[in-house]
C-alpha positions in Angstrom: 115.9 66.6 122.6 115.4 70.0 121.2 113.4 70.8 118.1 115.2 72.5 115.3 113.5 74.6 112.7 114.6 73.7 109.2 114.8 77.0 107.4 116.6 77.7 104.2 119.2 80.4 105.0 120.8 82.4 102.3 123.4 85.1 102.9 123.7 88.2 100.8 126.3 90.9 101.0 124.9 94.4 100.7 127.2 97.3 101.3 129.6 95.2 103.4 126.9 93.8 105.7 125.6 90.2 105.5 121.9 89.6 105.8 120.2 86.3 106.2 116.9 85.5 104.4 115.0 82.4 105.5 112.1 80.5 104.0 109.5 82.7 105.8 111.0 85.7 104.1 110.5 84.2 100.6 107.0 82.8 101.3 105.7 86.2 102.7 107.3 88.2 99.9 105.6 86.0 97.3 102.2 86.8 98.8 102.6 90.5 99.8 105.1 91.7 97.1 108.6 93.1 97.2 107.8 96.5 98.8 108.1 96.9 102.5 104.9 97.2 104.4 103.4 96.8 107.8 101.3 93.9 106.6 104.4 92.1 105.3 106.4 92.6 108.5 103.5 91.3 110.6 103.0 88.3 108.4 106.7 87.5 108.6 106.6 87.6 112.4 103.6 85.2 112.4 105.2 82.9 109.9 108.3 82.7 112.1 106.2 82.0 115.2 104.1 79.1 113.8 106.6 77.8 111.2 106.8 77.9 107.4 104.8 74.8 106.8 101.9 75.9 109.0 101.7 79.5 107.9 99.1 80.5 105.3 97.2 77.3 105.3 94.2 78.6 107.4 91.2 78.6 105.2 91.7 75.5 103.1 89.5 72.5 103.9 89.1 69.2 102.2 85.8 68.7 100.4 83.7 65.8 101.4 82.2 63.6 98.8 78.4 63.3 98.8 76.6 60.3 97.7 
């Protein structure tokens, strides 16, 4: 059984060409802004590698309750 990535795919027509934008695209653009940059393209590659749900959750830890 193969694993299938569930990504939201939207198609937009721009000048006769169709481009696909997935969930990683929207998540990275929210963080890095609408302008194109090397940081954004690198983040998009990492997001697609690890998956949308796992990307960007690195530094968050649950707090332990002390008595």
